[in-house]
N, C-alpha and C positions, 0 to 999 in steps of 0.2 A: 675588699683587693684578693682577685683570686689566683693568686700563685701557681702556674701553671706546671705539670709533671714534669720528673726529671728521669725522659725515657733512658735506660742504659742502649748502647746501639749494638746490633751484633758484632761479631766478634772473628769471623771469618772472612773469605774472600778479599773483595776490593777495601774492606774495611782496614784490616792489616796493613795497606800501602798507605792508608789517611791517618791511621795512627803513627806512623812513621814520621809523619810531617806536624802532629803534636804536640802541644807543650803539657808539663804536668798539671792539673787541677790545684787551685789553693785548697788549703784546708777546709773554708769556710766556702760554699760555693754561694753563699747569699750576696758574699763581698764580689762578685762581679758585679760590674756596674749596667744599669740597664739602661735602656735607649731612649729618646721620647717618643715611642711608638705605641698604641696599644691596640685589643682587640674587644670590642663591645661583648657581652653576651648577656641575651635575651631570653630568659627560661620562661618556656611556654608548656604550663601544666594544665592536663582537664582538656576540656573541651572548649575552644576556640570562641568566645562569646564577644558582646561586646567590650565590656571588662576588660578581657585580654587583649580584643583590639587596638584598645585606645592607651594601652599599656604598652607596646610595641611601637606602634605610631609615636608617641610619647620620646620612646629611647631612642628610635631613630632621630627624630626632631634634636634629642640630646646632642647624640653624638653628629651630626651634620652641623650642629651651633659649635661644637668641640673644635671641627676641623676646620672652619671658618675663623674659630680664634687661633690657629695656627699650630693645633696638636697635630699630630699624624694620628689619624683611625684608618686601619688595614680594611678592618670588615666589621662586619656584626654577623654575630653567629646564632639564629635559633635554635635552642635546645628543648625539643620538642619531647615531650612523653602525652600525647595527647590520642584522644579517640575519634578526633573528629572537630568539624565546625556547624554550629549552631547558629551564626547569623545570616542575614538577609543576602542572596546575590549581589545586590548593589551593594552592602557593606565589604563581601568579601570580596567581589572584584574590586573594589577602593581601594582595601589591604594591598590586594597583591600587586596592582598599578604601581602601588606608595614606592614598595619596598623594591621593584621594577627599575621604575626610574630614580631611584636615589644613587648619587655619586659614588656612595659605599658599598663595595662589596657584601651581597649577602650571601651567607653559606648557612647549611641546615644540619642539623646533629642529632640524631635518635639516640637517646641514652636516659641513665647509666643502663646496664646492662640489665636486660629485663622488659625495659621500654618499647612503645611501640608508635608509631604514625599511621593514623588510620583517615579515612574519607580528606575532607577538606584541610586538614594538617599536613598530610602528604604530598597533596598535590601544590601544597607550598615549595614543593622543592621546585618549581618551573620557573619559580625568580632566584633561586641559588644557584650561584655559579661552581661551589661546590658541596657534596652531600656524604656524610658519615653516617654509619649504622652500625654501634658496638655489637659483641657477640652477643646473643643470647636474645637481642631484639628484631625488631619487625618493622617493615616498609610496606603499604599497599591499602588495598580494599579502597581504591577512591571514587567506585561509584561513576554516577553521570560526570562527563568532564563540566568545571565550573568557569574556566578562562579560558580565552578566545586560542583560537587552535592555533592563529600565527607567530604566536608565541612560543611556539616548537611543542617541541614533546621530551620532556627532563626525561625519563624512562625509555627512551628508545625503541629497539624491536620491542619491550617488554612492556610497552602502554598499556596494547588489549589486554593482557593480562593481568593487571594489575589494577582493572576497574573491578575482579573480582579476588582473586589472589593476594596472598599476603607475604614479602620474599621476606627472608633470614639476611643479617647481615653478609653473610657469604652466598648465597643466592643471589643480592643486588651486587657487590661486586664481579659476580661472574657475569652478569646481564650489563655491566659495564657503567651504570649511572652513578653508582657511589665507589669511596676508597675503599679498598681492601682493610680489612680490620688491621690495627698496629700489633695488637696485643690482645691474649686471653680479657684482659680487664683494661681499656682506652677510659682514661679521665679527658673529661672534655680539654683540658690544658695541650693535652699531646695533640689534640685534635687539631688546634688552633696554631700548633708549629706550620700545620700545612699551608696556611693560607698565604700566597704572595705577599714577600713584605714582611713577614714575619722573622724575625732577627734572633740566631743564635749561636750560642759561641761551643764549640767542643777541644775537649781535653781529654786526656790519662787520667784515669783516677790511679790508687796506687798498686792494684793488680794488673794492670794495663789495659783494662777495657774502656771504650772511648764510651765518653759521659758527654749530652747535649744539654745545654744548659741555657734555656729560653732566655736574651736579654730585653726582649719585647715584651708589654705586659696585656694581660688578660683578662678585665675588667665583668665582673657579673653583678647582674642587679634583678632581684624580682619584685613582684606584686607588693606595692604597700599594704600596710594593715588593712585599712579601711577597704581598699579595693579586693586585697583577698578575702575577706569579709563576703562581699556580694558575691566574688565569684564563686564562692564555696557555695552560698546559698541557692543560686543558679546550676546546681548541679543534679544530676536527675536523682539521685537518692536522697539528698537532702530537700530539694523542695517538696518531695512526695511523702516525707517523713514530716516537716511541718504543717505541711497542709491537713495533714489527717491529725497530727498531733491538736492543732489549732481548732479543729473543728471540734474533736474528743472534749476538747475542755473547757469549749463554751458550752457548750451541752451539759456539761458537768456543774457547770456554775448557774444555768437556766434552773438546774432541778434540785441546787442547794440553797436558792433565793441568796439575792444578793450580786452587786457587782465588787468583785474584791481584785487581790493580787493575782487568783486561777482568773480571772475574766480578762485582766490587762495581759496578759501572760499569753493569753488562748488566741487574743485579737493579734498582737504581735506577732505571732507565729502563723498564724493565717495570712496577714500581710505579706510575709518574708515567702512565704511558700507562694502567695499569687504571684511574687516579683519572680519566685524562678521558674512560673508557668508562664510568665509574660515571656520569659527570653528562653525557654526551650520550646521545640516544637510538638506539643500536646494538642491532642484532638479533644477540644473543647466538651463535646457531648461524653466524654468520657469523665472530663472533670465534674460534667452536672452530674451524672451517675454516682460519681464520690460521695458529694452533697445531698443527694438523693435518698441515699443509704444512709445519711445520719437522719435523715428524718424519718424514715421508717423505723430505725433502731430509739428514736426519741419517742415514737409511739408506744413503743410495749414499756420503755423506761416508764412511761409517765402510770403504768397500769402496775409497775414495779413486779411482773411476772414477764421473763421473757416466752414469746411465743409468738404464732406466724408472721407477723411484722420483724421479729428481730431473723428470724429466718430468710426472709425476702431482702431484709437490710444488707445482712453479709454475705449474698448471694450476688446481690446489685454492686457492691462493694468490692467485691474478686473482680467481678467483671469490667469495674472501674480503674481496677490497677492494673488489670491483664493488658487494657487497648491504650493507657493512658498515655505513651509517648509514639509518636511515628518519627521514625529515624536514629532515634537514640533508643540504647537501652537499659536498663535499671539494673543493678542487682537481683538476681531472686533471693537474694537472702534479705534484702531489705523486704521485698515485697511479702515475706514470709512471715518475718518476725512482725510487721506490721499488723500485716491479718489478723495472727493468734493473737497481737496485744487488742485487736479490735471486739473478737472474739469472747477473750477477757473481759472485756470492759465491758459488754452489755449483756453477759449473762450472769456474772457474778459481781465486781466492780460495783457499776454503777447501780443494780439493786441492793446491794448490800448498805453503799453508801445514803441510797436515800433513806432508806428505814432506819438506818442509824441518825441521821439528821433530824428527822421528824419524829422517830418515836423515844424517846430519849428526854422527857423533862424534867423526871425523876432517875435518879439511881435505879436499875436494874428496870424489871417490866412487869413485875409482881402486881401493877395497879392496874393494867390491862384486863388480868382473870374479871368476869363478871362486866367488863364494859358492854354494853350494846356498841353496835354498826349495824351496816348495810351491804348485804353481798351484791356487788362488781359483776360478778359473773353466778351463771350458775358453778353451785359447791358440789359436785357429784362424781366422784369424794374428792374432788381438789379444783380449787377455782381461787378468785378474790374477791378479795373483801376490803371493806373500808371502816377505818376505824379512828373517829377522830378526825377525819379526813384527809388521811395518809392511807395509801393502799396496802396491804399487805396478802401474801399469800397465804392461802387458809386451806386443813382438811376438817370434812365434815365431822362430826363425834357420831360412831359407832354407823359411819356411810347412812344418815338419814340424811335425804336428798336437799337441797336449799336452790330454790328458783331466785333467779337473777332479782334486785330489788327487795325482796323479802328483808326483813330484821333478823340478826343475828346477835348471838351471846358467846362470847369467849369465854372457854372452859378452863382451857391452858393452853400452854408453851414450848414449844420443841424447837429453841435456836430463835431462828428466822420465820418457824412454822407455825402458824396459831393454828389451834384444834378450835372450830365454834361448832356451836349448834342453833336450829332453831330459836325462834322466841319464844314460841308454843310447838306441840306434838312432838318433841324431842323423844328418841328412843328411851325407853327407860333402862337404865343400867341397876338390875336386881344384884351385882355385888355389892352394891355400894349403898343399895336403898332406896336410889333415885328413882 
């Protein structure tokens, strides 16, 4: 249950005459009896997707059922803080039609302070009989009209401007389509008192100020836990993050051998990211670029040396990220963080992990001194060698070039870099007598 706020009325002008007719407030304002009427408040946060659409319709059905059962439902308030809608045109129209045809009046409130209603979220004002925008909040950027023109223009003369412009609370009130802000901070309970049929009791407090106490009730609901999870997964940032993480973990699992907890986690993240992409307006060719980028990264991960394909993979990944969404935006912080993470993953994380996974059958690596292997690429002076089927970055001893395919001998180890020489014909080190 949400108890509406108790706003203090203005204390000059006509209110002085009203105060002369009022009695004193009881010591306990909660003792004032409530009446059998209520306002249903439906919180719409984030993009309006199929989960939010079903939630709004379920709440409207519940309000109508309560009305039929004898309860007086004064109205349904859509409490909006949304950057727009990702519904198909048909689903969006059916949602608006259902709200418009309901016997229960619908109102739209953009709040708390700092909230916004853009795109399809703002255009839902078409079905609202009352619109409120809190201070420091905004409404507009509706874009191309989605709803039939015969439904009217909820924004009046400002309709055309609002296709691209965003209005503050004060500008919306001046344009005539929203109620004037009640105060610097307006709780939704105060907005609910403006609905026709909402009952209040006025009385005088100890210092003679007029206090308005709502006696109708305001009932707030939110998305159920499971619905909230899927709604979160379908947000642009989370869907992208899950998809990228899922691909990275699956590639990790591929190169460290075996299918374990990491593989299951990666598959789960990839599926959830795919679900989010299925809801959001993505460019599927950009999704294909993200997948192709992981393929390029895997090529160099297999050689254990970040080279040409790593650079290509990162470039392709950045392009896929940049063009991923069509019509919605993603925080640049999320995109930058994932790209930097992918760079670290490809250049340091995976090479180190692969070497660690395959190169330590015994404690330390001294066993590798004197071990024979084969050059996987030209080592002149750096390249890649394979020792016991494991690729390593290597540098040739005393700059003696080694051709790809030639046998090599390990003569030293510097952290994860091997020092190698050809099996025969190595340059002589006169300092050591070799």
